[in-house]
Wavefront OBJ file of the C-alpha trace (Angstrom):
o trace
v 49.329 79.577 120.536
v 48.920 76.419 118.629
v 47.295 78.293 115.342
v 48.539 76.725 111.896
v 48.996 79.676 109.277
v 49.026 78.660 105.648
v 50.679 81.564 103.520
v 50.653 81.536 99.710
v 53.246 84.060 98.726
v 53.279 86.518 101.152
v 56.249 88.517 99.907
v 54.837 89.034 96.613
v 55.093 92.956 95.964
v 56.917 93.639 99.001
v 60.272 95.913 99.147
v 63.167 93.912 100.531
v 63.010 96.297 103.804
v 59.393 95.294 104.283
v 60.404 91.421 103.341
v 62.819 91.490 106.272
v 59.513 92.862 108.662
v 57.385 90.042 107.324
v 60.031 87.542 108.015
v 60.498 88.689 111.595
v 56.615 88.818 112.290
v 56.608 85.172 110.803
v 59.281 84.216 113.294
v 57.376 85.899 116.289
v 54.560 83.845 115.206
v 56.402 81.115 115.625
v 57.875 81.734 118.947
v 54.477 81.919 120.110
v 54.049 78.162 119.535
v 52.349 78.789 116.124
v 53.301 76.942 112.890
v 53.290 78.833 109.683
v 53.450 77.101 106.182
v 54.657 79.365 103.193
v 54.434 78.555 99.921
v 57.491 81.132 98.934
v 59.874 81.593 95.864
v 61.789 84.231 98.022
v 65.405 83.339 98.288
v 65.404 85.328 101.719
v 62.368 83.658 103.019
v 63.854 80.125 102.228
v 66.925 80.864 103.600
v 65.004 82.012 107.106
v 62.934 78.956 107.352
v 63.338 75.979 109.983
v 62.518 73.360 107.403
v 62.138 73.080 103.665
v 60.016 70.923 101.305
v 61.140 71.362 97.804
v 58.595 70.341 95.261
v 59.841 69.170 91.600
v 61.552 68.246 90.028
v 60.495 70.883 87.704
v 57.411 73.203 87.202
v 53.796 72.392 86.498
v 53.340 69.040 84.551
v 57.047 68.306 85.135
v 56.783 68.762 88.826
v 54.640 67.414 91.832
v 56.863 65.412 93.723
v 58.717 66.136 96.999
v 62.257 66.201 95.641
v 63.807 67.321 99.047
v 62.099 67.606 102.610
v 64.566 68.751 105.677
v 66.724 71.370 107.118
v 68.142 74.300 104.483
v 71.900 73.224 104.870
v 71.143 69.622 103.071
v 69.013 71.102 100.544
v 72.555 72.112 98.764
v 73.558 68.461 98.382
v 70.282 67.241 96.678
v 71.381 66.438 93.542
v 67.012 66.912 92.216
v 66.315 69.777 93.777
v 67.112 73.186 91.528
v 65.956 74.910 94.074
v 69.251 73.934 96.035
v 71.144 74.650 93.334
v 70.077 78.092 92.884
v 70.376 78.664 96.743
v 74.352 76.983 96.646
v 75.291 79.211 93.786
v 75.870 76.017 91.398
v 73.007 77.599 89.528
v 72.392 81.105 88.373
v 70.844 83.633 86.128
v 73.270 85.770 84.788
v 72.955 89.629 84.654
v 72.986 90.151 80.706
v 76.483 92.255 79.840
v 74.326 94.040 77.003
v 71.231 95.734 77.249
v 68.591 96.429 75.142
v 68.863 100.089 73.450
v 64.830 100.619 73.288
v 63.042 101.815 69.995
v 64.426 105.286 70.210
v 61.086 106.553 71.764
v 60.387 107.925 74.992
v 57.601 109.301 77.425
v 58.075 112.297 79.963
v 56.338 112.612 83.148
v 56.894 116.277 84.396
v 56.070 117.459 87.813
v 54.225 114.335 89.436
v 53.259 114.984 92.673
v 50.755 112.204 93.870
v 50.744 110.843 97.189
v 54.527 110.409 97.897
v 55.970 111.794 94.786
v 57.403 115.239 95.253
v 57.195 117.050 91.992
v 59.586 114.850 90.043
v 60.584 114.909 86.320
v 60.870 111.254 84.429
v 62.574 110.175 81.086
v 61.264 106.533 80.418
v 62.681 104.820 77.154
v 60.410 102.838 75.486
v 60.922 99.259 73.776
v 62.524 98.140 77.371
v 61.593 96.615 80.581
v 61.643 99.399 83.002
v 61.813 98.804 86.960
v 60.392 101.302 88.853
v 61.781 100.695 92.707
v 61.964 102.181 96.042
v 59.985 101.711 99.425
v 56.501 102.596 98.741
l 1 2 3 4 5 6 7 8 9 10 11 12 13 14 15 16 17 18 19 20 21 22 23 24 25 26 27 28 29 30 31 32 33 34 35 36 37 38 39 40 41 42 43 44 45 46 47 48 49 50 51 52 53 54 55 56 57 58 59 60 61 62 63 64 65 66 67 68 69 70 71 72 73 74 75 76 77 78 79 80 81 82 83 84 85 86 87 88 89 90 91 92 93 94 95 96 97 98 99 100 101 102 103 104 105 106 107 108 109 110 111 112 113 114 115 116 117 118 119 120 121 122 123 124 125 126 127 128 129 130 131 132 133 134 135 136
């Protein structure tokens, strides 16, 4: 009780299921009378915060100013907050309609069975960005 926790991007590398567990753990710590400051870019973590401090207006040398400080609901109307524009849906990153074809080469992994892999075969195209996902 009365402890100040400062966490820098604690959700990095977590599956969304585990991210919810992290957020619930942070809420339990808060409910015990502690203060948690989280430096985070994860949307779900931001949306579950009681208070938001948005630093900008841009990144790196183009930022360093507090452009918004307050409750989440009010960040959507802050003209200086790029974060607010993305959270409100006013700005977004479109999913490409056309994907790269790659370079025609590939690698094949056969019978992978280490840790939680159960004798799987995988065909991976080269010259693309490949996402391997799932609960680890």
